[in-house]
C-alpha positions as CSV (number, residue, x, y, z in Angstrom):
1,M,0.0,0.0,0.0
2,T,1.4,3.4,-1.0
3,P,1.7,5.8,2.0
4,D,-0.6,8.7,2.1
5,L,0.7,12.3,1.6
6,T,0.2,14.7,4.5
7,P,-1.3,18.2,3.8
8,L,2.1,19.6,4.7
9,A,3.8,17.4,2.1
10,L,1.2,18.4,-0.6
11,G,1.6,22.1,0.4
12,L,5.4,21.8,-0.1
13,A,4.8,20.2,-3.5
14,Y,2.7,23.3,-4.4
15,A,5.3,25.6,-3.1
16,T,7.7,24.4,-5.8
17,L,5.7,26.5,-8.3
18,L,7.3,29.6,-6.8
19,V,10.3,28.8,-9.0
20,S,8.3,29.3,-12.1
21,V,6.4,32.3,-10.6
22,V,9.7,34.1,-9.8
23,T,11.1,33.2,-13.2
24,S,8.1,34.7,-15.0
25,R,8.4,37.9,-12.9
26,V,12.0,38.2,-13.7
27,L,11.4,37.8,-17.4
28,R,8.4,40.2,-17.1
29,L,5.9,37.6,-18.4
30,P,2.4,37.7,-17.1
31,L,2.3,33.9,-16.5
32,G,2.6,33.6,-12.7
33,K,-1.1,34.2,-11.9
34,D,-2.2,31.9,-14.7
35,L,0.1,29.2,-13.4
36,I,-1.2,29.4,-9.8
37,V,-4.8,29.5,-10.9
38,S,-4.3,26.5,-13.2
39,A,-2.5,24.5,-10.5
40,L,-5.2,25.2,-8.0
41,R,-7.9,24.3,-10.6
42,M,-6.0,21.0,-11.2
43,G,-6.1,20.3,-7.6
44,G,-9.8,21.0,-7.2
45,Q,-10.7,19.0,-10.2
46,L,-8.6,16.0,-9.2
47,A,-10.1,16.2,-5.7
48,L,-13.6,16.0,-7.1
49,V,-12.6,13.2,-9.4
50,G,-11.1,11.4,-6.4
51,V,-14.4,11.6,-4.5
52,Y,-16.4,10.5,-7.5
53,L,-14.0,7.6,-8.3
54,T,-14.1,6.4,-4.7
55,W,-17.9,6.2,-5.0
56,L,-17.6,4.7,-8.5
57,F,-15.2,2.0,-7.3
58,E,-17.4,1.0,-4.4
59,W,-20.5,0.7,-6.5
60,N,-18.5,-1.0,-9.4
61,H,-21.6,-1.0,-11.6
62,P,-21.1,-1.5,-15.5
63,A,-23.7,1.2,-16.3
64,L,-21.9,3.8,-14.1
65,T,-18.5,2.9,-15.5
66,A,-19.8,3.0,-19.1
67,G,-21.4,6.5,-18.4
68,Y,-18.2,7.8,-17.0
69,L,-16.2,6.5,-20.0
70,L,-18.6,8.3,-22.3
71,L,-18.1,11.5,-20.4
72,M,-14.3,11.1,-20.7
73,L,-14.7,10.5,-24.4
74,G,-16.8,13.5,-24.9
75,A,-14.4,15.7,-23.0
76,A,-11.4,14.4,-24.9
77,N,-13.1,14.8,-28.2
78,Y,-14.1,18.4,-27.4
79,S,-10.5,19.2,-26.5
80,V,-9.2,17.6,-29.7
81,L,-11.5,19.9,-31.8
82,R,-10.9,23.0,-29.8
83,N,-7.1,22.6,-29.7
84,G,-6.9,21.4,-33.3
85,G,-8.6,24.6,-34.5
86,L,-11.7,22.7,-35.8
87,R,-15.4,23.5,-35.2
88,L,-17.8,21.4,-33.1
89,A,-19.7,20.6,-36.3
90,L,-17.3,17.7,-36.7
91,F,-18.0,16.4,-33.1
92,P,-20.3,13.5,-33.9
93,L,-17.9,12.2,-36.5
94,T,-14.7,12.6,-34.5
95,F,-16.5,11.2,-31.4
96,T,-17.4,8.1,-33.3
97,G,-13.8,7.7,-34.5
98,L,-12.5,8.1,-31.0
99,L,-15.1,5.8,-29.5
100,L,-14.3,3.0,-32.1
101,G,-10.6,3.4,-31.8
102,I,-10.4,3.5,-27.9
103,G,-13.3,1.1,-27.3
104,S,-12.0,-1.7,-29.5
105,V,-8.5,-1.6,-27.9
106,L,-9.9,-1.3,-24.4
107,V,-12.2,-4.3,-24.8
108,F,-9.5,-6.4,-26.4
109,Y,-7.0,-5.8,-23.7
110,L,-9.5,-6.2,-20.9
111,A,-10.7,-9.5,-22.3
112,F,-7.4,-11.1,-23.3
113,V,-4.4,-9.3,-21.6
114,F,-5.3,-7.7,-18.2
115,Q,-8.4,-9.9,-17.6
116,P,-9.8,-8.2,-14.5
117,S,-12.5,-10.0,-12.4
118,P,-15.2,-8.9,-13.1
119,L,-14.3,-7.8,-16.7
120,Y,-16.0,-4.4,-16.1
121,D,-14.1,-3.8,-12.8
122,A,-14.0,0.1,-12.5
123,R,-10.6,0.1,-10.8
124,T,-9.0,-1.4,-13.9
125,V,-11.3,0.0,-16.7
126,I,-11.1,3.7,-15.7
127,P,-7.4,4.1,-15.3
128,I,-6.6,2.2,-18.5
129,A,-9.2,4.1,-20.4
130,G,-7.7,7.3,-19.1
131,M,-4.3,6.4,-20.3
132,L,-5.5,5.4,-23.7
133,L,-7.6,8.6,-24.0
134,G,-5.0,11.0,-22.8
135,N,-2.4,9.8,-25.3
136,S,-4.8,9.5,-28.1
137,M,-6.1,13.0,-27.5
138,N,-2.5,14.4,-27.7
139,R,-1.7,12.6,-31.0
140,S,-5.1,13.3,-32.5
141,I,-4.7,17.1,-31.9
142,V,-1.3,17.2,-33.7
143,T,-2.5,15.0,-36.6
144,L,-5.9,16.6,-37.2
145,E,-4.5,20.1,-36.9
146,R,-1.6,19.3,-39.3
147,F,-3.8,17.6,-41.8
148,Y,-6.5,20.2,-42.1
149,S,-4.2,23.3,-41.7
150,S,-1.8,22.0,-44.4
151,L,-4.8,21.5,-46.8
152,R,-6.0,25.0,-46.1
153,D,-2.6,26.5,-46.5
154,D,-1.8,24.7,-49.7
155,T,-5.2,25.1,-51.5
156,D,-3.6,25.7,-54.9
157,G,-1.6,22.5,-54.6
158,Y,-4.6,20.5,-53.5
159,V,-6.9,21.9,-56.2
160,S,-4.2,21.2,-58.8
161,L,-4.4,17.5,-57.9
162,L,-8.1,17.5,-58.2
163,T,-7.9,19.3,-61.6
164,L,-5.5,16.6,-62.8
165,G,-8.2,14.0,-62.1
166,A,-7.3,12.8,-58.6
167,S,-10.2,11.9,-56.2
168,V,-10.5,13.5,-52.8
169,D,-8.9,10.4,-51.2
170,E,-6.0,10.5,-53.7
171,A,-5.4,14.2,-53.4
172,T,-5.3,14.2,-49.6
173,V,-2.8,11.4,-49.4
174,P,0.3,13.7,-49.3
175,Y,-1.3,15.8,-46.5
176,L,-2.3,12.7,-44.6
177,R,1.3,11.4,-44.8
178,A,2.7,14.6,-43.4
179,A,0.1,14.7,-40.6
180,Y,0.7,11.1,-39.7
181,R,4.4,11.6,-39.6
182,A,4.0,14.7,-37.3
183,G,1.7,12.7,-34.9
184,M,4.0,9.6,-34.9
185,G,7.2,11.4,-34.4
186,P,6.9,12.2,-30.6
187,W,5.6,8.6,-30.0
188,L,8.7,7.0,-31.6
189,A,11.0,9.2,-29.4
190,V,9.1,8.2,-26.3
191,I,9.1,4.4,-27.1
192,A,12.8,4.4,-28.1
193,T,14.0,6.0,-24.9
194,M,11.5,4.4,-22.4
195,G,13.4,2.7,-19.6
196,I,16.6,4.6,-20.3
197,V,15.6,8.3,-20.2
198,S,12.5,7.9,-18.1
199,L,10.6,5.4,-16.0
200,P,6.9,5.4,-17.3
201,G,4.1,6.4,-15.0
202,M,2.3,3.1,-14.8
203,M,5.5,1.2,-14.0
204,T,6.5,3.8,-11.4
205,G,3.0,3.7,-9.8
206,Q,3.0,-0.1,-9.4
207,I,6.5,-0.1,-8.0
208,L,5.5,2.6,-5.4
209,G,2.4,0.4,-4.7
210,G,4.6,-2.5,-3.8
211,S,4.7,-4.5,-7.1
212,A,7.9,-6.3,-8.1
213,P,9.8,-4.4,-10.7
214,M,9.5,-7.2,-13.4
215,V,5.8,-7.4,-12.8
216,A,5.5,-3.7,-13.2
217,I,7.6,-3.8,-16.4
218,K,5.3,-6.4,-18.0
219,Y,2.2,-4.2,-17.3
220,Q,4.1,-1.2,-18.6
221,I,4.9,-2.9,-21.9
222,A,1.4,-4.1,-22.3
223,I,-0.1,-0.6,-21.7
224,V,2.3,1.1,-23.9
225,L,1.4,-1.2,-26.8
226,A,-2.3,-0.7,-26.0
227,I,-1.8,3.1,-26.0
228,F,0.0,2.9,-29.3
229,L,-2.7,0.9,-31.0
230,A,-5.4,3.1,-29.5
231,T,-3.8,6.3,-30.7
232,E,-3.3,4.8,-34.1
233,L,-6.8,3.6,-34.7
234,S,-8.5,6.5,-33.1
235,T,-6.5,9.1,-35.0
236,L,-7.0,7.5,-38.4
237,L,-10.7,6.9,-37.8
238,M,-11.2,10.5,-36.7
239,I,-9.6,11.8,-39.9
240,Q,-11.4,9.3,-42.1
241,L,-14.9,10.0,-40.6
242,S,-14.4,13.8,-40.3
243,R,-13.5,14.0,-44.0
244,R,-17.1,13.3,-44.8
245,R,-18.1,16.6,-43.4
246,A,-15.0,18.6,-44.2
247,F,-15.3,18.5,-48.0
248,D,-18.1,19.8,-50.2
249,S,-19.6,18.0,-53.3
250,F,-16.7,19.4,-55.5
251,G,-14.1,17.9,-53.3
252,L,-13.0,21.4,-51.9
253,L,-12.3,21.8,-48.2
254,R,-15.1,23.7,-46.4
255,A,-14.0,26.9,-44.7
256,D,-16.6,26.4,-42.0
257,V,-14.8,23.4,-40.5
258,F,-12.2,25.7,-38.9
259,R,-12.6,27.7,-35.8
260,E,-12.3,31.5,-36.2
261,R,-8.7,32.7,-35.7
262,R,-8.2,35.2,-32.9
């Protein structure tokens, strides 16, 4: 059992933010207040989640777990569109892609790899889904933003491909390749240096919780592979499904799929 943190210990952890606050003041950047507000907001949100998860784990009902997963998916999908500069008109399509990508990987790993008992055990389902969603969200933001912004910025090149007889699928391939590479790059760096540069979160948490290092490593390998597959499927599905709304009958990219620039 991992020892609890005292209020004093948690307060000292918050006090380390003073380093960044002082730095921002020295550099005359108005970031100190935003940092403190964000950190306090994080603490409040996590405290509420802690209370809710305690209740959710005690009840351990599949309907409640499924409802919370849908809430997580909706919040992640909103964040992808907002940070990717895309309008909420794409929400149903990108949500479907995220649901299919995350859901299929989650079910497979629960049924055949982690095998909790019962299968819908909230203590297993929620943390794993959170790891899959968090990483898929980051990769999806990069990939979707790069795909659609590169199409918008290179309208002449894209239209030229259409004029030469290419279909929408064929004309968007170069932009999809570039976006896919941009989203994949950070992941390759993380996987290649894992265990040397950093000890991953799940492994560290299990070791702190008392698990043997080799057991923690096995779980970490499994979750990394699950995350990679989930990010792969969800990102590609989100692009593929959102394209049905993003292009008009002439194959041109709709201007109204983008959020207004400020």
